[in-house]
Backbone as a ProteinNet text record, in pm:
[ID]
protein_1_A
[PRIMARY]
MELSFSELKDLLTMASEEGANKVLIETGVLTKTISKAEAYRMYSRPSVDRWIREGLITVEKDGLNSSKGRIDRMEIERVSKTSNRMSWFNQLNEDDIYKTTKKLRAS
[TERTIARY]
90.3	27.1	76	80.9	143.3	57.4	94.7	70.3	143.9	-8.8	56.4	138.8	238.4	235.2	142.4	31	-53	-179.1	-198	-235.5	-161.9	-9.6	105.7	79.5	52.8	68.1	-88.3	-200.9	-310.5	-335.2	-343.5	-299.4	-183.7	-73.5	5.8	-37.3	-135.2	-187.2	-294.5	-403.7	-509.9	-455.6	-344.5	-293.9	-245.1	-131.9	-169.2	-236.2	-327	-449	-523.6	-522.9	-628.5	-492.6	-366.5	-282.7	-290.7	-323.3	-335.7	-426.8	-578.2	-674.8	-677.8	-634.1	-634.5	-539.2	-399.2	-337.2	-456.5	-538.5	-578.6	-673.3	-760.9	-865.1	-794.9	-665.9	-600.7	-551.9	-572.8	-500.4	-650.3	-728.3	-833.5	-883.6	-815	-814.4	-954	-968.8	-1122.7	-1179.6	-1314.7	-1358.5	-1397.3	-1405.5	-1391.4	-1542.6	-1638.4	-1743.8	-1831.4	-1890.6	-1967.7	-2092.9	-2178.9	-2305.9	-2369.8	-2473	-2544.6	-2559.6	-2567.3	-2613.9	-2494.5	-2382	-2198	-2189	-2238.9	-2194	-2245.4	-2376.2	-2476.1	-2374.8	-2348.6	-2307.7	-2161.9	-2117.4	-1967.1	-1965.5	-2076.7	-2051	-2164.8	-2255.1	-2397.6	-2476.7	-2621	-2728.3	-2765.1	-2759.5	-2788.2	-2663.1	-2582.3	-2435.7	-2437.5	-2458.7	-2445.1	-2613.5	-2710	-2798.2	-2799.4	-2771.5	-2736.6	-2603.4	-2461.9	-2388.1	-2495.2	-2557.6	-2586.9	-2735.4	-2785.3	-2887.2	-2805.3	-2661	-2569	-2512.4	-2520.4	-2460.8	-2295.3	-2269.9	-2122.5	-2098.4	-2154.3	-2206.6	-2215.1	-2248.6	-2383.4	-2364.3	-2460.9	-2527.9	-2562.3	-2447.4	-2517.4	-2603.6	-2712.5	-2769.5	-2715.4	-2787.5	-2695	-2755.2	-2783.8	-2857.2	-2999.7	-3127.5	-3244.7	-3328.4	-3341.6	-3456	-3389.9	-3243.5	-3256.9	-3251.6	-3262.5	-3316.8	-3121	-3039	-2928	-2819.1	-2802.8	-2701.6	-2568.8	-2500.1	-2336.5	-2267.2	-2158.8	-2148.4	-1932.2	-1902.5	-1782.6	-1715.1	-1644.7	-1546.7	-1423.7	-1361.2	-1278.9	-1332.2	-1475.1	-1539.5	-1583.8	-1677.5	-1772.2	-1625.4	-1500.3	-1397.5	-1365.7	-1333.9	-1288	-1365.5	-1482.1	-1608.1	-1636.6	-1582.2	-1596.7	-1476.8	-1394	-1251	-1251.5	-1313	-1327.8	-1379.6	-1409.6	-1492.4	-1641.9	-1760.1	-1794.6	-1902	-1924.5	-2037.1	-2059.6	-1996.7	-2032.6	-2153.2	-2132.1	-2243.9	-2330.1	-2289.3	-2507.3	-2528.1	-2482.9	-2528.4	-2563.2	-2482.5	-2566	-2649.7	-2703.8	-2826.2	-2932.5	-2876.2	-3034	-3111.5	-3231.9	-3308.6	-3323	-3332.4	-3341.6	-3458	-3543.7	-3669.9	-3586.7	-3524.3	-3473.3	-3342.7	-3232.8	-3158.6	-3213.8	-3353.8	-3443.6	-3510.2	-3534.3	-3568.8	-3464	-3321.9	-3231.5	-3173.9	-3201	-3146.6	-3255.8	-3355.5	-3405.9	-3475	-3401.8	-3430.9	-3280.5	-3118.1	-3050.4	-3078.4	-3144.5	-3151.5	-3251.5	-3342.3	-3448.7	-3341.8	-3295.3	-3210	-3125.5
-144.7	6.4	147.7	226.8	325.4	426.3	547.3	665.7	816.2	876.9	990	1075.8	1190.4	1272.2	1296.7	1363.7	1466.3	1370.5	1240.6	1108.7	1121.8	1092.3	1077.3	1225.3	1322.6	1425.1	1429.1	1410.8	1419.9	1321.1	1172.4	1105.7	1135.4	1178.8	1236.9	1326.9	1416	1532.8	1448.5	1413.6	1348.4	1265.8	1189.2	1082.3	1197.6	1293.7	1423	1483.5	1547.2	1576.8	1462.2	1372.6	1272.4	1242.8	1221.7	1251.5	1353.1	1457.8	1594	1580.8	1554	1540.1	1489.2	1316.7	1209.6	1296.6	1357.5	1422.8	1551.1	1647	1714.7	1668	1528.9	1460.8	1391.8	1351.6	1300.8	1358.8	1495.7	1631.1	1692.3	1683.1	1747.1	1842.1	1873.4	2025.2	2035.1	1865.5	1910	1808.3	1776.3	1699	1566.8	1430.9	1317.6	1314	1388.9	1379.6	1519.7	1475.7	1631.3	1607.2	1779.9	1682.8	1752.2	1666.5	1691.9	1781	1908.3	2059.1	2108.6	2067.9	2093.8	1999.2	1932.7	1835.3	1911.8	1995	2045.6	2163.7	2239.6	2365.2	2302.4	2196.8	2188.2	2162.9	1981.8	2000	1985.8	2079.2	2050.8	1926.5	1977.9	1876.5	1808.8	1805.9	1715.6	1589.3	1639.9	1514.5	1443.4	1548.4	1454.2	1330.1	1408.6	1331.4	1172.5	1219.7	1136.4	998.3	1037.2	970.7	866.4	965.9	847.8	759.5	771.1	725.4	555.4	656.3	518.2	464.2	454.8	382.6	447.6	568.7	581.6	655.7	675.6	762.8	686.1	700.9	675.9	745	802.7	898.5	819.3	862.4	753.6	936.9	895.7	930.1	966.6	1066.3	1112	1142.7	970.1	941.5	882.5	824	796.8	940	1036	1111	1219.1	1219.7	1336.9	1302.5	1436.9	1448.2	1430	1509	1554.3	1441.2	1475.5	1289.9	1375.1	1243.5	1327.8	1218.1	1249.8	1236.3	1212.9	1047.7	1064.2	1189.9	1275.2	1381.2	1310.3	1159.2	1118.1	1050	986.9	912.4	1006.1	1156.8	1176.1	1283.6	1299.1	1416.9	1249.1	1179.9	1050.9	1103	1045.3	1080.6	1171.7	1275.3	1368.8	1419	1356.4	1348.9	1232.4	1108.2	1020.6	1056.3	1019	1038.1	909.5	985.3	890.1	881	1008.9	974.5	843.3	743.6	585.6	541.5	588	544.9	572.8	759.5	776.5	744.1	699.4	681.1	583.1	429.4	282.1	249.3	390.6	330.9	430.2	500.3	517.3	430.6	437.2	386.4	363.8	299.4	368.4	455.7	435.2	577.3	729.4	707.1	874.6	893.2	772.8	796.3	853.1	826.9	876.7	989.8	1033.9	1130.2	1291.4	1242.5	1336	1354.8	1230.7	1294.4	1352.9	1352.7	1383.7	1545.3	1593.8	1775.6	1776.4	1711.5	1780.7	1800.2	1673.4	1716	1883.5	1898.6	1983.5	2110	2133.1	2266.2	2314.7
-17.6	-25.2	-27.1	-101.8	-127.5	-66.5	-2.4	70.5	4.1	-102.8	-101.9	-25.7	-16.6	42.6	155.5	65.8	124.5	186.1	213.8	304.9	376.8	385.5	490.3	581.5	575.8	601.7	668.7	621.6	667.2	814	747.2	906.5	978.4	1038	1065.3	1181.2	1089.8	1162.1	1220.7	1164.2	1235.3	1350	1392.8	1482.9	1554.6	1560	1637.4	1756.5	1635.5	1705.4	1811.8	1816.2	1916.6	1985.8	1984.2	2115.5	2157.1	2132.6	2200.9	2273.8	2214.7	2312.1	2349.8	2347.3	2488.7	2611.2	2584.8	2736.3	2740.1	2689	2750.5	2846.3	2802.8	2874.8	3004.9	2949.3	3076.2	3181.7	3158.7	3262	3281.8	3274.2	3267.3	3228.1	3127.2	3051.8	2997.5	2923	2841	2907.3	2872	2982.4	2868.6	2931.7	2841	2720.9	2806.7	2716.3	2662.8	2540.1	2544.1	2523.4	2572.1	2533.1	2405	2368.3	2252.6	2175.1	2216.6	2226.5	2167.5	2258.1	2205.2	2096.1	2028.1	1930.4	1816.6	1840.5	1736	1681.3	1790.6	1754.9	1726.8	1708.3	1707.6	1534.1	1532.3	1350	1280.4	1323.5	1286.2	1331.2	1348.1	1374.5	1293.6	1128.3	1034.6	1042.7	1050.4	1078	1204	1313.8	1445.5	1462.1	1433.3	1410.9	1299.2	1205.3	1104.1	1168.4	1212.2	1257.7	1389.2	1460.4	1572.1	1523.3	1376.3	1322.8	1264	1221.7	1137.8	1268.7	1356.1	1410.5	1489.1	1400.6	1465	1539.2	1629.1	1766.4	1889.8	1954.9	2068.2	2164.4	2213.6	2303.5	2429.1	2535.9	2669.4	2770.4	2812.6	2885.9	3045.9	3080.8	3174	3312.8	3369	3450.9	3393.2	3543.4	3485.6	3454.8	3516	3488.2	3407.9	3385.5	3290.9	3130.7	3060.3	2954.4	2852	2915.4	2862.4	2758.8	2695.2	2648	2614.6	2650.6	2603.1	2536.1	2474	2333.5	2362	2338.7	2386.2	2250.2	2336.3	2290.3	2197.3	2177.1	2083.6	1991.3	2056.6	1907.6	1829.7	1877.5	1706.3	1703.1	1769.5	1671.7	1551.7	1586.3	1489.9	1402.6	1432.4	1358.1	1218.6	1294.8	1197.9	1122	1104.4	1021.6	904.6	963.8	830.6	754.5	636.6	548	557.5	616.2	629.4	522.8	439	315.8	250.8	256.5	191	302.3	392.8	518.7	460.4	464.1	421.1	269.2	162.1	126.5	59.7	149.7	185.6	231.2	326.9	398.3	305.5	218.8	116.2	2.1	36.8	-66.7	-224.8	-285.8	-442.4	-445.9	-408.1	-412.9	-371.5	-232.8	-227.9	-351.6	-401.5	-539.6	-599.3	-681.3	-765.4	-761.1	-638.6	-592	-613	-556.8	-559	-669.9	-751.3	-878.8	-963.4	-933.6	-1070.1	-961.1	-864.6	-836.7	-915.5	-879.9	-917.9	-1097.3	-1152.7	-1293.9	-1335.8	-1246.1	-1228.1	-1204.2	-1112.5	-1118.9	-1238.7
[MASK]
+++++++++++++++++++++++++++++++++++++++++++++++++++++++++++++++++++++++++++++++++++++++++++++++++++++++++++

């Protein structure tokens, strides 16, 4: 397997960012989880909802009576940085693809 310089640079950048975040979490500078509302602000509501629906990230509840959901910071950052368009495309059915194609042709 050969990597281009750009691909290698991207991999090293992602690895160093993940390592830095891990240290910041372990030292208490960052929290291990973020709220669902914070995830919406950081990554957009449609993206976060899609990642949850596709099972790419999980939401943990803050106890029995709380409606506040928490998401693992490292998990959502990994998902946000990787290409997950294929999982989005795979969950489409034939009718969705037909409708989308029809809209694109009309515009």
